[in-house]
Every structure is written in C-alpha cells, then in structure tokens.
N, C-alpha and C positions, 0 to 999 in steps of 0.2 A: 391856434391849432396848427396852422401851417408851419409856424416857427418851431413847435414841438416836434413835428414830423421831421423837419430838416435836422434838428439836433440829434434825434434818435438815429437817423440815417448816417450822420457823421460819426457817431460813436461806434456803430456797427462796422463802418468802413475802417476805422482805426483798429478795432479788434481783429478784423480779418487780415489787415496789413501786418499786425504784430504776429499773428499766428503763422502767416506765410514766412515772415522773417525768421521765426523760430525754427520752422521746418528746414528752411534753407541753411540756417546756421548748423543745425544738427547734421544735415547731409554733408555740409562742408567739413564738419568735424570728423565724420566717418571717413570722408575721402582723405583727410590729413592722416588719420590713424593708419589707413591702409597704405598710404604712401610711405609712412615711417616704419612699415613692417608690423604694425599692431592691428589685429583684426578686432572686430566688435565683440563685446563681451557675450551678448546673446541676441540672436535673431530668431524669431519664430515664424515658420512658413509651412503652411498646409499640413499641419499635424506633426511636423518634424521640428527638431531644435538643433541649433548649432551653438555649442558652448565652448568658448576658447578655441574655435576652429574645428571642433570635433562634432561630427554628425550624431545627433541623438534621435533614435527612432521613437515612435509613439509607444508608451508603456500600456500594456493591455493585460487583462486577466485571461489566463489560459490554463488548460490542463495538459499534462504530459503523460504519455503511456510509457511506463518503465518496465524493463526486464533486467534481472540481475541474478547472479549466483551469490548466495550469502555466505559461502565458505570463507573463513578468514575475517569476517566482519562481526562486530558486536551489535547486530541488528540494523534496522533502518534509521531510527531517529538520531539526530545529531545532538551531542552534548557539548555545547559551545564552551571552550576553555578547558576541555578534558581531552588531551591528545593521546592519552594512554590507551583508550579503547576506540579503535577506528570503526566508523559506521558508513553505510552506503551514502547517507546525506553529506558526509564530509567530502567525498569525491564528487558528488553532484554539485555542491555549492562551489567548489573550486573550479569545476568546468563552466558553470554559469558565469562566474566572474571573468575567467580567462577568455571566454568567447565573447564577452561584451554584452551579455544579456541583463546583468544587474550590476550596480555599483558595489565596490568592495565592502562598504560598511553594512550592506544588507546581509552579508555573510555572517557578521557578528550578531546581528539582530534580525532573525528571519521573519519577525512580525512586520518589518518594514516592507517586505514584498508579499505580505499576506499569505505566507507559505503554509500549506497543510497537506499532510500525506493522508491517503485514505485508510491505510493500514500500517501499523507499526510492527513490521515483522521482527521477530526475535533473532537472537544470535544464531547464525548458521542457516536461517530460513531463507529460501530463494523466492523469487517472484517472476511470473511470466506476464502479469497484467496489473502491476501496481499503478495507481493514479495519484499524481500530486497536482495541486492547484497553486498558482502563484502569479504575481504580476511581473512581467518581463518587458524589456525592450524588444520589439519584434524586428530583429536584425535580419538582413538578407541571409538565406541559406542557414537558417537557425539550427535545424536538426543536425546538419553536417558539421557545423562549427562546434556545437556542444559535444557531439560524439567524438570529435577529434581530440577533445581534452579529457575523455573518459577512458578507463581501461576497457579492454574487449569484453570483459564479463559483466559490464554495466552498459546498457544501451537505452537511448530514448527512441522508441519506435514510432511514435506519433505525437501530434500536437493539434489541439483544437481551441478556438476561442469559446469562452463561456461568459455568462452574465457577470456583472461586476461584483455582486455579492456572493458568488458561488464559493462553497466550501466543500472540498472533496470528501471530508469525513462526515459532515452532517447531511449531505445530500445523497449519500450512498444508501440504497435500499437493501442490498444484500451482498454477500461475498461468497465466492466459490473457492474452495481449497482442494488440493489433491495431496495424497499421501502415497508415496511409492515405497513398497516394501518387498523384500525377498519372500517368495511364497513358502519357504520352509518355516516361516514364522506361523503359518497356518496349519502345519502338520500336527496331528495328534501327538501328545507326549509319549504314547506307547509305540509310535511309528519308528521303524528302524532308520528311516532317512530323515535326518535333521540338518542337512547341509545342502550344498549347491546342486546335488543330484536329484533333490526332491522336485516333483512336478504336481501341480495342483489338479485334483480331479474335478470333474463337472459337478459331482455330488457335493464336494466340500465348498465349491464356489457358490452353489445354491444355498447352502447353509449359512455362509458368510453374508450373502445378500439378504437372507431372511432376517438375520440378526441386525444388520445395519438398518433395515427398514423400520425396526422398532423405534429408532430415534426420530422418525419423522413426526411432525406436529409440534405442539407446545408442551414442554415438560419442565420440571424443576430439576435443573442440572447442578444443584448445590454439591453433589458428590463428585462432580467432574471438574471442580475448580478448588481454589483455596480461599480462605478468609470470607466465605459467604455461608451463612447459616440457612437452614431449611425454610425459615420464614422470611427470608430476604426476597422481596418481590423481583429484584433484578436478577435472581438466579434462574428465572423462567426465560427460556429461549425457544425460538421457533425455527425448526429445521425443515427446509422445503424438500430436500432430497438427499439421499446418501446411498451409494452403491459401489460395488467393486467391478472393475472392468475385466475383460478377458486377459489372462496372463500372457507374457511374452518372454523370450529368452535373449539375454544380452551377456556376452562374454562368458558363456557357459552357465550362467546363473539365471533362474527364472524369477521374474518380478511381476507384480500386479499393482494397479493404481486404484486407490479408493478416492472417490469424489464426494464432496459434501458441500451443499449450498444452504446457507442460513442467513437470517437477518443480521445477526451479530454473534460473536463468540467471546467467551471469557478465557482468562488465563488457564492454560493447560487443557481446556475443554476438548479440543479435537483429539489430542494425543491420548487423553484418558478414554474417550469414546472408542477409539481404535484399540487401545490397550485392553479394555474389558472384553471386546469381541474376540481378540486373540486368545485371552485367557479362557474364554468359553469354548472356542473351537478346539483348543489344544487339550481340553478336558480338565483344566485346573478349577474351573468354576462352572456351576450349573446355569441354565438359561433363566432360572427363577431369580437370579441376582439382579436382573435388569429391572424387574418390578420393584424390588427392594430399594433400588437406587432412587426411584422417584419419591419414596417416602421420606419421613423425617429422620430416620436413623442414619448414622454415619457409616458408610460402607467403604471397605478398603478397595479402591479402584486403582489399578496400576497405570502408569503413564508411559506410553510407548516412546521410543527415542525421537529426538527432534529431526534427525536426518531423514529426509524424504518428504518433509512438509513443504509445500509450495503454494503460494498465493496465485491462483490461476487467473481470476478476473474479479472485477467489482461491477456492480450493477446500479444503474441510475434510471430506473424505469419511470419514476414520477417526474423527474427532471426532463427526460426525453419526451414524455407525453405533453408537458407544458411548453417547453421551449424548442424541442427538436424540429418542429415544422413551422416555426414562426417567421421564417424567411431571413432571420438575422443570425441565428445560431445553428450549429450542427448537433444532431443527436450524438450522445456519447456512446457510440458503438464503433467497433474496430474491425469490421469485416475486411477492409482492404489491407489490414495489417496482420491478418491471421497467418499468412505464410511466413512472415518475418517472426512472429511469435513461435510458431512450430519449429522453425529453423534454429532459433535461439535456444529453445529447450533441448533440441537434439545436440547442439554444439557445446552448450555450457552447463545446463542444469542436470540432465540425465547422466552424462559421463561423470560428473562430480559425485553424484549420489552413488553411482555404481562403484567407482574406484574407492571412495571412502568406505563403503560397506565392506568391500573385499579386503581393504587394508586394515581397518579398525574393528571390523566385525561388531558394530554397535548393536545390531538387531540380535545377532547370535548370543552376545554376552547378556543382553537384556532378557532374552527368553529364559535363560538359565536362572534368573532371579524370581520368576513367577512362582516357584514352589515356596518361596519365603513369605508369600502373601496369605493372609487368612481371609478367605472369601465367605466364611460362614458366620463369623462373629461380628458384633457391632463394635466399631472402633470408638474409643473415647475421643470426644471432640473438645478442642480448646474453646474457651468462651469467645463468642462472636457477638459484638454489639450491633444489632441491625437498625438501631434507632437513627443513626446518622448515615445509613447507607446511601450512597449517591449513585449510583451507577446508572444505569443503563447507558453506559458508554458504548455507543454503537461501533466503536473502533475495536473493541476488545477481542483478544484471542491469544492463542498460541503463537500466533504470528501476527496478531494484529491489534494490539491495543494498549490503552493506558493501564490496563491490568494484565499486561502481557507477561509471558514467561520471563 
C-alpha cells in the first residue's frame, strides 16, 4: 500500500513538473515573439480581446435610437448588392464599420450582427424615433464615433443595452406616426381659398378630429391597403389613438400634424386613412363611407401623398415591464433624449417637408385628383387568395413594414 502511494505521488510530481515546464516554455516563446517584433495572436483579458495587437471590445446586444430625414433615400432597409437605390441602412452600416463597431463582413451579411429595424420606413419617409437592435463592440465614445461617420441628416441619439435575444421588430408593442400637411388640404372644395393663405377654423378642426376618432379600436382595414381581401384576418388592426393637433404657420403656410398610434400598420394604411378624411372634409365623400369601408365591399379610398409621414416613436411596454427594473437592463424610454429629438425635427425633418411641399406642391396636386375618385360605387376587386395569408407582420405600414409602400 505504501509503495502504491509513493508511486502515485511520483507520477503527480512528474505531471506537475511537465506542466510548469510547458508554461515556462510558452512564456519564453511569447517573450521571444515580442523581442522579434511579433505580438501574440490573441490574448483574452477581462472581457476584452487583443487580436493582432488591436484591442477588441466586448460585443453586446444594444438598441440604437435613430432620427433621419428620408428625402433622397429609397427607404430604411438595406438591399445588399444593390447600389442603385440608396437606403438609410447603407449609410448606417458604413458608419458602424468605419467607427470600429462591427467587422466589415457584417455589413454584407447583417444577420451576423443580429440586425433588426423596428420599422421599415418607405421611400422619402422620415423618422424621429426609429429603433434598431444589433450586436456591436462597445467601443469608447461609441455615439460620437458613429455620428462622426454619418451625414448630418442621420443621427444616433441614444444607445441602451438589451437582453441577448431582443428583437426590435418582434418586441415592439405599438408605433406612433405623425403626418404633417398644409391645412388648405382640409378646406372645403367650394372654398375660395385653396392655397397658402387658407387658415383652418376651429369648427373644421373639430370635424377632422371627430372623423379621425372613428378609426379608434379594432376594424377591418382591408380597404386601406392592397392585396388583402375582406376575409383576411390580418386586415384587422387596432388603433389606440388618432387626432389632429392645433395648426401653426411656417414660412407663410399653415400646417397641422395628425398623430396616430396603433399596434401595427399595413401597406398604405396610414396614408389612406388620412386621404379618406381629407376627401370627406373637402366634400367629395360623405361620412357614411367610413362605415362602408369596414364591410366586405371594395371602396375607392384615396391615398394621401407620402411627404409628411414621420415615424415618431416605437413602444416597448411589455419589455419595459419585464426587464426595465430588473437591475441589469434599462427601460426603453428616451426621456433624456426628448430635447435632441425635438431639435432634430426642427432642424432636418420639418424644413424638408415644408420646402418640398412649397417646391413640388405634392399635396396641392394630389387634392386636384380627388374629383376623379368614385366614392359612391363599389370597386371591382382583383382576386385575392386568403388561404395562404401570413401576415400579421407587426412591422407593417406606410412607413414600416414587410408589406410597406
């Protein structure tokens, strides 16, 4: 027995000596490499990495609060390999690479950084509160460095850590959009003033808000989108609020802003909701048309211009309730960034909408087409196969979805 113990002890001593020798040899080799000007291939220390002598910060899942003016861009979502149509994400990815937040190959395959936008805004649509989720290296002064490589009309206004499995599209409870329009669009068709000199009366504003309130609740919005039949369950959408704010004057023209908050929106939906209200207020259609729209018949609903549509903010109420106070993560609320959001809108979004309207007269030209619509007859409907309908894409909208404009 004693002999066995002595043998075991001897073997352990040999292994220990061999291990120490290996460590010493490795350390010696490192020293030699450093002396010869070659640094170690990779050393991991306290959550950071050094690869070929370059410091790599820990990669973490975050959300970024984005604001941008959409003029000149073909929407938010990037089309890798298609340089013909520039998107907001093209500029964002370039800035992420140049700032050192992501490796270059992640730009070609955005799934590698688990990238997801909350809303896929369409061509020309702006955003004051877009949210994207992705994995990045948390470099020092990250916001300053990313913004340094972005044009002035695209800004990252905030950044927060989120749970590893967070997906900005799927975790979003609701979206709020605004639509800025010149108030002459709400002047009755028999009114003498159909230009910049028109001023919205209190009575007309009350009428507009009464009509907008009809959209609240759950309705079948098949008449406010395309490629969805009346029996498609995904055409049912829930609107939480919709109202028109007090008008204001800019550069001699009066404008008003309509706000709408809903769980999700479909292609064209917001613009058609506003287009129908304009048609009613101007006297081209009767109020009874709204009830007809909820039925199965196909109604001719005009689509207001895209100019003026802005993604205001996205809401994560369930996520905030579960993780916002867990001591590890922050609630996805942006109270501290409100001033920066307001300043960006005043500097980049509102001036663009106003100048474009004055130059291109998109609303003025569109209003003239309302007399071409038939608001009394049922429109023939192209066959729609509802059997394979997939939807309830929570991203969807005029400015926000896989079934986007």
